[in-house]
C-alpha positions as CSV (number, residue, x, y, z in Angstrom):
1,M,53.3,-13.2,-36.1
2,P,56.9,-14.2,-37.2
3,D,58.1,-12.4,-40.3
4,D,59.1,-15.7,-42.0
5,V,55.4,-16.9,-42.3
6,P,54.3,-16.6,-45.8
7,T,51.9,-13.7,-46.4
8,A,49.3,-16.0,-48.0
9,V,48.8,-18.0,-44.8
10,R,48.9,-15.1,-42.4
11,P,45.5,-14.2,-40.9
12,S,44.1,-10.9,-42.2
13,W,43.9,-7.9,-40.0
14,A,40.1,-8.4,-39.7
15,E,40.7,-11.9,-38.6
16,Q,43.3,-10.8,-36.0
17,R,40.9,-8.2,-34.7
18,L,38.1,-10.8,-34.4
19,A,40.4,-13.1,-32.6
20,L,41.5,-10.4,-30.1
21,A,37.8,-9.4,-29.5
22,L,36.8,-13.0,-28.8
23,E,39.7,-13.5,-26.5
24,A,38.9,-10.4,-24.6
25,S,35.3,-11.5,-24.1
26,G,36.3,-14.5,-22.1
27,I,33.1,-16.3,-23.1
28,A,33.3,-16.8,-26.9
29,G,35.5,-18.8,-29.1
30,A,35.7,-19.0,-32.9
31,W,35.5,-22.2,-35.0
32,D,35.6,-23.0,-38.7
33,W,34.7,-26.1,-40.8
34,D,36.4,-26.5,-44.1
35,A,34.5,-28.6,-46.7
36,E,37.6,-29.5,-48.6
37,T,39.4,-31.2,-45.7
38,D,36.2,-31.9,-43.6
39,L,38.1,-30.7,-40.6
40,I,37.0,-28.2,-37.9
41,H,39.5,-25.7,-36.6
42,G,38.8,-23.9,-33.3
43,D,40.6,-21.4,-31.2
44,A,41.7,-22.0,-27.6
45,R,38.5,-20.7,-26.2
46,A,36.3,-22.9,-28.4
47,C,38.3,-25.9,-27.6
48,T,38.3,-25.2,-23.8
49,L,34.5,-24.9,-23.9
50,H,34.3,-28.4,-25.5
51,G,36.9,-30.0,-23.2
52,I,39.4,-30.4,-26.0
53,D,43.1,-29.7,-26.1
54,P,43.6,-26.4,-27.9
55,A,46.4,-28.0,-30.1
56,T,43.7,-30.3,-31.6
57,G,41.6,-27.3,-32.6
58,E,44.6,-25.5,-34.0
59,R,45.6,-28.4,-36.4
60,G,42.0,-29.3,-37.1
61,A,40.0,-32.4,-36.3
62,P,36.8,-34.1,-37.5
63,G,33.5,-33.2,-35.8
64,P,33.1,-36.3,-33.7
65,E,36.6,-35.8,-32.2
66,L,35.9,-32.1,-31.2
67,L,32.3,-32.9,-30.0
68,V,33.1,-36.0,-28.0
69,H,32.2,-34.4,-24.7
70,V,28.8,-33.1,-25.7
71,V,26.1,-34.6,-23.4
72,P,24.8,-37.6,-25.3
73,E,21.1,-36.5,-24.9
74,D,21.9,-33.2,-26.7
75,R,24.1,-34.7,-29.6
76,P,21.2,-35.7,-31.9
77,A,19.8,-32.2,-32.0
78,L,23.2,-30.7,-32.6
79,D,23.9,-33.1,-35.5
80,R,20.5,-32.2,-37.0
81,A,21.1,-28.5,-36.6
82,L,24.5,-28.8,-38.4
83,A,23.1,-30.8,-41.2
84,S,20.2,-28.3,-41.6
85,A,22.6,-25.4,-41.8
86,L,24.8,-27.0,-44.4
87,A,21.7,-27.9,-46.4
88,G,20.6,-24.3,-46.3
89,R,17.3,-25.1,-44.5
90,A,18.0,-23.0,-41.4
91,P,20.7,-20.8,-39.8
92,L,22.9,-22.5,-37.2
93,N,21.7,-21.4,-33.8
94,I,21.5,-24.1,-31.1
95,T,22.3,-24.6,-27.4
96,Y,23.6,-27.8,-25.9
97,R,25.6,-29.1,-22.9
98,V,29.2,-30.1,-22.7
99,W,30.5,-32.2,-19.8
100,P,34.4,-32.0,-19.8
101,P,36.3,-34.7,-17.9
102,G,36.6,-33.7,-14.3
103,G,34.6,-30.4,-14.8
104,D,31.1,-29.1,-14.5
105,V,28.5,-29.1,-17.2
106,I,28.9,-26.1,-19.5
107,W,26.0,-24.7,-21.6
108,V,27.2,-23.7,-25.1
109,L,25.5,-21.5,-27.7
110,L,26.7,-22.4,-31.2
111,R,26.1,-20.0,-34.0
112,G,27.4,-20.1,-37.5
113,R,27.1,-19.1,-41.1
114,V,27.6,-21.1,-44.3
115,L,29.8,-19.7,-47.1
116,R,29.0,-21.1,-50.5
117,D,30.7,-21.0,-53.9
118,A,29.2,-19.8,-57.2
119,T,27.3,-23.1,-57.6
120,G,25.8,-22.9,-54.2
121,M,28.0,-25.6,-52.7
122,A,29.0,-25.1,-49.1
123,Q,32.7,-24.3,-48.8
124,R,32.9,-23.3,-45.1
125,L,30.8,-23.1,-42.0
126,A,32.2,-20.6,-39.6
127,G,30.9,-19.2,-36.4
128,V,31.3,-18.7,-32.6
129,A,30.8,-20.8,-29.6
130,L,29.6,-18.9,-26.5
131,D,29.6,-20.0,-22.8
132,I,26.0,-19.2,-21.6
133,S,26.2,-21.2,-18.4
134,E,25.7,-18.1,-16.2
135,Q,22.6,-17.2,-18.2
136,K,21.2,-20.7,-17.9
137,D,21.9,-20.7,-14.2
138,K,20.0,-17.4,-13.9
139,E,17.1,-18.8,-15.9
140,A,17.0,-21.9,-13.8
141,A,17.1,-19.8,-10.6
142,L,14.3,-17.7,-12.0
143,R,12.2,-20.8,-12.8
144,E,12.9,-22.2,-9.3
145,S,12.0,-18.9,-7.7
146,E,8.8,-18.7,-9.8
147,A,7.9,-22.3,-8.9
148,R,8.4,-21.5,-5.2
149,F,6.2,-18.4,-5.5
150,R,3.5,-20.3,-7.2
151,T,3.6,-23.0,-4.6
152,I,3.4,-20.5,-1.8
153,A,0.7,-18.5,-3.5
154,D,-1.4,-21.6,-4.2
155,T,-1.3,-22.6,-0.5
156,M,-2.5,-19.1,0.7
157,P,-6.1,-18.7,1.8
158,Q,-6.2,-15.4,0.0
159,A,-6.6,-14.9,-3.7
160,V,-3.3,-13.7,-5.2
161,W,-2.9,-12.0,-8.5
162,S,-0.2,-10.2,-10.5
163,T,-0.2,-7.8,-13.4
164,R,2.2,-6.3,-15.9
165,P,3.4,-2.7,-15.3
166,D,0.4,-1.4,-17.4
167,G,-2.1,-3.2,-15.1
168,H,-2.8,-6.1,-17.4
169,H,-3.8,-9.0,-15.2
170,D,-1.9,-12.2,-16.3
171,Y,-1.6,-14.3,-13.2
172,Y,-4.0,-15.6,-10.5
173,N,-3.3,-18.3,-7.9
174,R,-5.4,-21.4,-7.5
175,R,-7.5,-19.8,-4.7
176,W,-8.9,-17.2,-7.1
177,Y,-10.3,-19.7,-9.4
178,E,-11.7,-21.8,-6.5
179,L,-13.5,-18.7,-5.1
180,T,-14.8,-17.2,-8.4
181,G,-15.4,-20.4,-10.3
182,T,-13.8,-19.0,-13.3
183,G,-11.4,-20.9,-15.7
184,D,-7.8,-20.2,-16.6
185,G,-7.6,-17.1,-18.7
186,D,-11.3,-16.0,-18.1
187,T,-10.3,-13.0,-16.0
188,D,-7.0,-12.0,-17.7
189,G,-6.5,-8.4,-18.8
190,V,-9.5,-6.3,-17.8
191,D,-12.0,-9.2,-17.6
192,W,-11.5,-9.4,-13.9
193,E,-14.2,-6.8,-13.6
194,K,-16.8,-9.4,-14.7
195,V,-16.7,-10.9,-11.2
196,V,-16.9,-7.5,-9.4
197,H,-20.3,-6.3,-8.3
198,A,-21.7,-3.7,-10.7
199,D,-22.2,-1.2,-7.8
200,D,-18.5,-1.4,-6.9
201,R,-16.9,-1.3,-10.3
202,A,-16.6,2.5,-10.6
203,T,-14.8,2.9,-7.3
204,T,-12.6,-0.1,-8.0
205,W,-11.5,1.2,-11.4
206,E,-10.9,4.7,-10.0
207,R,-8.6,3.3,-7.3
208,W,-6.8,1.0,-9.7
209,R,-6.2,3.8,-12.2
210,Q,-4.9,6.1,-9.5
211,A,-2.5,3.4,-8.2
212,L,-1.2,2.8,-11.8
213,A,-0.7,6.5,-12.3
214,T,1.0,7.2,-9.0
215,G,2.7,3.9,-8.1
216,K,1.2,4.0,-4.7
217,L,-0.7,1.4,-2.6
218,Y,-3.9,0.1,-4.2
219,E,-6.6,-0.6,-1.7
220,V,-10.3,-1.0,-2.1
221,E,-13.2,-3.0,-0.7
222,Y,-15.6,-4.6,-3.2
223,R,-17.9,-7.5,-3.6
224,L,-16.9,-10.5,-5.7
225,R,-19.2,-13.1,-7.2
226,M,-18.5,-16.5,-5.8
227,A,-18.6,-19.8,-7.6
228,D,-22.1,-20.5,-6.2
229,G,-23.4,-17.2,-7.4
230,S,-23.4,-15.4,-4.1
231,W,-21.5,-12.2,-3.3
232,R,-18.9,-11.7,-0.7
233,W,-16.9,-8.6,0.4
234,F,-13.2,-8.6,-0.2
235,L,-10.3,-6.2,0.6
236,G,-8.2,-5.8,-2.5
237,R,-4.6,-4.5,-2.0
238,A,-1.6,-4.3,-4.3
239,L,1.9,-2.9,-4.3
240,P,4.4,-2.4,-7.2
241,V,7.7,-4.1,-7.6
242,R,10.5,-1.8,-9.0
243,D,13.8,-2.4,-10.7
244,A,17.1,-0.8,-9.8
245,R,16.2,2.3,-11.7
246,G,12.9,2.6,-9.8
247,R,10.7,1.5,-12.8
248,I,7.7,-0.6,-12.0
249,T,8.2,-4.1,-13.3
250,R,5.1,-5.9,-11.8
251,W,2.2,-5.4,-9.5
252,F,1.4,-8.0,-6.9
253,G,-2.0,-8.0,-5.1
254,T,-4.3,-10.0,-2.9
255,C,-8.0,-10.3,-2.2
256,T,-8.8,-11.0,1.4
257,D,-12.3,-12.1,2.5
258,I,-13.7,-9.5,4.9
259,H,-17.3,-10.5,4.5
260,D,-17.8,-11.8,8.0
261,L,-15.9,-8.8,9.5
262,R,-18.2,-6.4,7.7
263,R,-21.2,-8.3,8.9
264,V,-20.0,-8.1,12.5
265,A,-19.3,-4.4,12.0
266,E,-22.8,-3.8,10.6
267,E,-24.3,-5.7,13.5
268,R,-22.2,-3.6,15.9
269,E,-23.4,-0.5,14.2
270,V,-27.0,-1.5,14.6
271,L,-26.4,-2.2,18.3
272,S,-24.6,1.1,18.7
273,H,-27.6,2.9,17.1
274,E,-30.0,1.1,19.5
275,L,-27.8,1.8,22.5
276,S,-27.5,5.5,21.5
277,H,-31.3,5.7,21.0
278,R,-31.8,4.3,24.5
279,I,-29.3,6.7,26.0
280,K,-30.9,9.7,24.3
281,N,-34.3,8.5,25.7
282,I,-32.7,8.5,29.2
283,F,-31.7,12.2,28.7
284,S,-35.3,12.9,27.4
285,V,-36.8,11.2,30.4
286,I,-34.6,13.1,32.8
287,A,-35.4,16.4,31.2
288,S,-39.1,15.5,31.3
289,L,-38.8,14.7,35.0
290,V,-37.2,18.1,35.7
291,S,-40.1,19.8,33.8
292,L,-42.8,17.8,35.7
293,T,-41.1,18.6,39.1
294,A,-40.8,22.3,38.2
295,R,-44.6,22.5,37.6
296,G,-45.2,21.8,41.2
297,H,-42.6,24.3,42.3
298,P,-43.0,27.5,40.3
299,E,-40.2,29.1,42.3
300,A,-37.7,26.6,40.8
301,G,-38.8,27.4,37.2
302,E,-35.7,29.3,36.3
303,F,-33.4,26.7,37.8
304,A,-35.3,23.9,36.0
305,G,-34.9,25.7,32.7
306,E,-31.2,25.9,33.1
307,L,-31.0,22.3,34.2
308,R,-32.9,21.2,31.1
309,G,-30.5,23.1,29.0
310,R,-27.5,21.4,30.5
311,I,-29.2,18.0,30.1
312,N,-29.9,18.7,26.4
313,A,-26.3,19.9,25.9
314,L,-25.0,16.6,27.3
315,A,-27.4,14.7,24.9
316,R,-26.0,16.6,22.0
317,A,-22.5,15.9,23.1
318,H,-23.4,12.3,23.3
319,E,-24.2,12.4,19.5
320,F,-20.6,13.4,18.9
321,A,-19.0,11.2,21.5
322,R,-20.5,7.8,20.5
323,P,-18.7,5.8,17.8
324,H,-19.9,6.6,14.3
325,S,-19.9,4.9,10.9
326,D,-19.6,7.0,7.7
327,G,-23.4,6.9,7.4
328,S,-24.3,7.7,11.0
329,R,-22.3,10.9,11.8
330,P,-24.2,13.9,13.2
331,E,-25.9,15.9,10.4
332,R,-26.1,19.1,12.5
333,G,-23.0,21.1,11.4
334,G,-20.7,18.1,11.0
335,T,-17.9,17.1,13.4
336,T,-15.9,20.2,13.4
337,L,-14.7,21.7,16.7
338,F,-16.4,25.0,16.2
339,H,-19.8,23.4,15.6
340,F,-19.3,21.0,18.4
341,L,-18.5,23.7,20.9
342,A,-21.3,26.0,19.7
343,D,-23.8,23.2,20.1
344,L,-22.4,22.1,23.4
345,L,-22.4,25.6,24.9
346,S,-25.6,26.9,23.4
347,P,-27.6,26.4,26.7
348,Y,-25.1,28.8,28.4
349,D,-25.6,31.5,25.8
350,P,-29.4,31.3,25.2
351,S,-30.2,34.9,24.2
352,P,-31.6,34.7,20.6
353,G,-30.7,37.7,18.4
354,G,-28.7,39.3,21.1
355,E,-24.9,39.8,21.4
356,K,-23.1,36.5,21.9
357,R,-21.6,36.0,25.3
358,I,-19.5,33.1,24.1
359,T,-17.3,33.6,21.1
360,I,-15.3,31.0,19.2
361,S,-12.5,32.0,16.9
362,G,-9.3,30.8,15.3
363,D,-8.5,27.7,13.2
364,D,-11.5,25.3,13.1
365,Q,-10.5,21.6,13.3
366,T,-12.0,18.3,12.4
367,F,-12.0,15.6,15.0
368,D,-13.3,12.1,15.5
369,D,-15.5,10.5,18.2
370,A,-12.5,9.4,20.2
371,A,-11.7,13.0,21.1
372,A,-15.3,14.1,21.7
373,T,-15.7,12.8,25.3
374,P,-12.7,14.6,26.8
375,L,-13.5,17.8,24.9
376,A,-17.1,17.6,26.1
377,L,-16.1,17.0,29.7
378,L,-13.6,19.9,29.6
379,F,-15.8,22.6,28.1
380,H,-19.0,21.6,29.8
381,E,-17.2,21.8,33.2
382,L,-15.7,25.2,32.2
383,A,-19.1,26.5,31.1
384,T,-20.9,25.2,34.2
385,N,-18.3,26.8,36.6
386,A,-18.5,30.0,34.6
387,A,-22.3,30.0,34.9
388,K,-22.1,29.4,38.7
389,Y,-19.1,31.5,39.7
390,G,-17.5,33.1,36.8
391,A,-18.1,35.4,33.8
392,L,-21.4,33.8,32.8
393,S,-22.8,34.3,36.3
394,R,-23.3,38.1,35.5
395,P,-25.2,39.7,32.5
396,G,-22.1,41.5,31.2
397,G,-19.8,38.6,31.4
398,R,-18.1,37.2,28.3
399,V,-16.1,34.0,27.4
400,A,-13.7,33.9,24.5
401,I,-12.6,30.6,23.1
402,Q,-9.6,30.5,20.7
403,V,-8.4,27.5,18.7
404,L,-4.9,28.1,17.3
405,K,-2.2,26.1,15.5
406,E,1.3,26.6,17.0
407,G,3.7,24.6,14.9
408,E,2.5,21.0,15.0
409,E,0.6,21.5,18.3
410,L,-3.0,22.7,18.8
411,L,-3.9,25.3,21.5
412,L,-7.3,25.6,23.0
413,R,-7.7,28.8,25.0
414,W,-10.6,29.7,27.4
415,R,-10.7,33.3,28.7
416,E,-13.3,34.8,31.0
417,R,-14.0,38.5,31.4
418,G,-16.7,40.6,33.1
419,G,-17.5,38.3,35.9
420,P,-16.9,38.6,39.6
421,E,-13.3,39.5,40.6
422,V,-11.2,36.4,41.0
423,Q,-9.4,36.0,44.3
424,G,-7.0,33.3,43.1
425,P,-7.2,29.5,42.6
426,P,-10.1,27.8,44.3
427,E,-9.4,26.2,47.6
428,H,-11.1,22.9,46.5
429,E,-11.6,21.4,43.1
430,G,-14.8,19.5,42.3
431,F,-14.9,16.0,40.9
432,G,-16.0,17.3,37.5
433,T,-13.0,19.6,37.2
434,R,-10.6,16.8,38.1
435,L,-12.2,14.4,35.7
436,A,-12.0,16.9,32.8
437,M,-8.3,17.5,33.5
438,I,-7.5,13.8,33.6
439,S,-9.5,13.2,30.4
440,V,-7.6,15.8,28.4
441,Q,-4.2,14.7,29.7
442,G,-4.9,11.0,29.6
443,Q,-7.0,10.5,26.5
444,L,-5.7,13.3,24.3
445,G,-2.1,13.4,25.7
446,G,-2.5,17.1,26.3
447,K,-1.2,19.5,28.9
448,V,-3.5,21.9,30.7
449,T,-2.4,25.1,32.4
450,R,-4.7,27.6,34.3
451,V,-4.2,31.1,35.7
452,W,-6.6,33.2,37.9
453,P,-6.0,36.9,37.3
454,P,-8.5,39.2,38.9
455,E,-10.3,39.7,35.5
456,G,-11.2,36.1,35.2
457,L,-10.1,32.5,34.6
458,E,-7.7,31.8,31.7
459,L,-7.0,28.2,30.6
460,E,-4.8,26.8,27.9
461,A,-4.9,23.2,26.7
462,R,-1.9,22.3,24.6
463,L,-2.6,19.1,22.5
464,P,0.0,17.1,20.5
465,P,-0.3,16.5,16.7
466,G,-3.1,14.2,15.8
467,A,-4.8,14.3,19.2
468,L,-8.2,15.1,17.7
469,E,-8.1,12.3,15.2
470,R,-6.5,9.4,17.0
471,R,-9.1,6.8,16.0
472,S,-8.7,7.8,12.3
473,R,-4.9,7.5,12.4
474,A,-5.2,4.1,14.1
475,R,-7.4,2.9,11.3
476,Q,-5.0,4.1,8.7
477,Q,-2.0,2.4,10.4
478,A,-4.0,-0.8,10.7
């Protein structure tokens, strides 16, 4: 400021600081209306926002001259807002568009405050003009994005829903209302549970609360009441959306109709039960034929008893090997490896109350039906050969089975002692042995090694991680 400018007309230090701050912001400009002269003064930024020469704002100009480039559709609202502010009816806070010659439309936020004299007459109306074009562009982009989302969601065959971070349901797509026959707002908040079957609500709520607490995938199967009053099974799934700081901002979920799939699975389960029943009957018939035949040949009684034991062992192995549902798994001991082996090998160690000839030790494992068949083939073949030629062919013979975890791998070890002295590897391998080896290597991805010291056969099957629960892992990945 030149020194020859009279002090009375120099801007105050506060005004200078305000001018510097507004200039530094790059988006705001100051303006001032003087009641005495009825002129509006504006700084360079305020004039630029309105497409006016800064010199005009510096010397002052009437409102129509400074607001000439306001979009005509927005001018009436702006005039009413100015009049209302001057009359003291409302503060000045209005947005409108300016279209400068040769430029793009600018969104302006005009805010101001009226200064009055002792009588209440307006003396000045001063404020700021801010460029909010970027904000408006973002709002428009957000509206467009939301419109696209709603359009896509409404064309999906699934029911789509969304909630706030706290789990309050506030959006459903058109398909939800078509399926459930509910009206807009009827299932907002927690009222969605009204269309969930009463028997499924506890589990549904438990899974939903757990997902909200952990931020992990929400997944549950439940029955929903349809518009016609019927019930259908759906798979409900949801995932959270997070901001840059990792905070959950929304949950988005879907309900997929799985009613027909469940019906097919149930029919398949019934068929599996029937097939299993028929197969077990075949085992029973074969065992009965052996018994009937042995009656006519008393000298074959011991052999017939052993044969019936093997047939019954295969029948028990079948119980584990067939596909199971959650409600049809074997009740006898569960599907742990120790129980499975004990049941499978019981005919080869029949002495009740006596010292066990087959011992199982180590780390017990759970396994699914996909692993049962190769395990049954392997250990049944080992036991059969031990009973014919190895440790179990003599009264004092013993078999030790160990199940050990070695890192991520699982080791199954078979060790025979007390049988006939072993002369080395057999000259020929039977079909059963080859089938057992192929099953372990092919179906379980394992590696089998055998050694034949004089004391008895030793076998080690090394299985990769997850080999005993492949079907369960495949279901989880799907």
